[in-house]
C-alpha positions, 0 to 999 in steps of 0.5 A, a space after each residue: 816487285 818480284 825481287 823485293 818479295 824474294 828478298 823479303 822471303 830471305 829476311 823472313 827465313 832469317 827471322 824464323 831461324 833467329 826468333 822462331 816461327 811462332 814469334 816471326 809469324 806473330 810479328 808479321 801478322 801485326 805488321 803493316 806492309 806499305 806498298 807503292 804500286 807500279 809507277 815504274 811499270 807504267 812509265 816503262 809501258 808508256 815509254 815503250 809505246 805500249 801495245 795499243 791495248 791499255 786494258 790488257 796492260 792494266 789487267 796484266 798489271 793487276 794480275 802481277 800485283 795480286 800474285 805479289 800480295 799473295 806471296 807476301 800473304 804466304 810469308 805472313 803479311 796480313 795488313 797492307 797499306 797501298 799507295 795508288 799511282 799518282 798523275 804520272 803525266 805531271 812528273 817533270 820527265 812527262 811534262 818535258 815529253 809533252 813539250 817535245 812531242 806536242 810543243 805544248 806545256 802541261 801534263 802528258 795526258 796519255 800516261 795520266 789517263 792510264 794512271 787514273 784508270 789503274 785505281 779502279 783495277 787495283 781497288 777491285 783486285 784488293 777487294 777480291 784478295 781480301 775476300 780470298 785471303 782470310 785475315 787480310 786487311 788493307 787500306 788503299 789511298 787514292 794518290 791520283 785524287 790527292 795529288 790532283 787536289 794539291 795541283 788544283 789548290 796549291 794555296 787554300 784555306 783547307 791546309 793547316 800547319 800542325 806541330 806534332 811531338 813539339 818539333 815536327 811540322 805536319 801539314 794536314 789537309 782538311 777536306 
């Protein structure tokens, strides 16, 4: 995410040059910044075998995440929509990993456990940031819970097919 924040700072500088600081700041303060959190970091950690201390990894992950949000805030971002980590152990590569390592089919447990443990750490970090940074607002989706529900209920009456704007199908989960 470090590289993305650097790129964004260059975009902000260009916007300020073209439209002025006031217009740019107003636009950024009203914008919603969508952030999908560290799946790649978690894959990398898991594939490297980790260092044996998942808690240390999660604390480092949260610290890096806080620094990125602070950097975006300094650039003018105020509203964040954050997508948490899904059950990464259920991705095809991790299912194949389980089959290769254990000879059994299904989701790879260790990275799923790590994915699940990341949500409370992320939630606490966002709460702390909202207290620290005036005007910061956020939403945090629990993607692990959403995807787990879908896996457990692939066909259910809780799903309904909605048509939006006359031509786009939108599937709404009624929980």
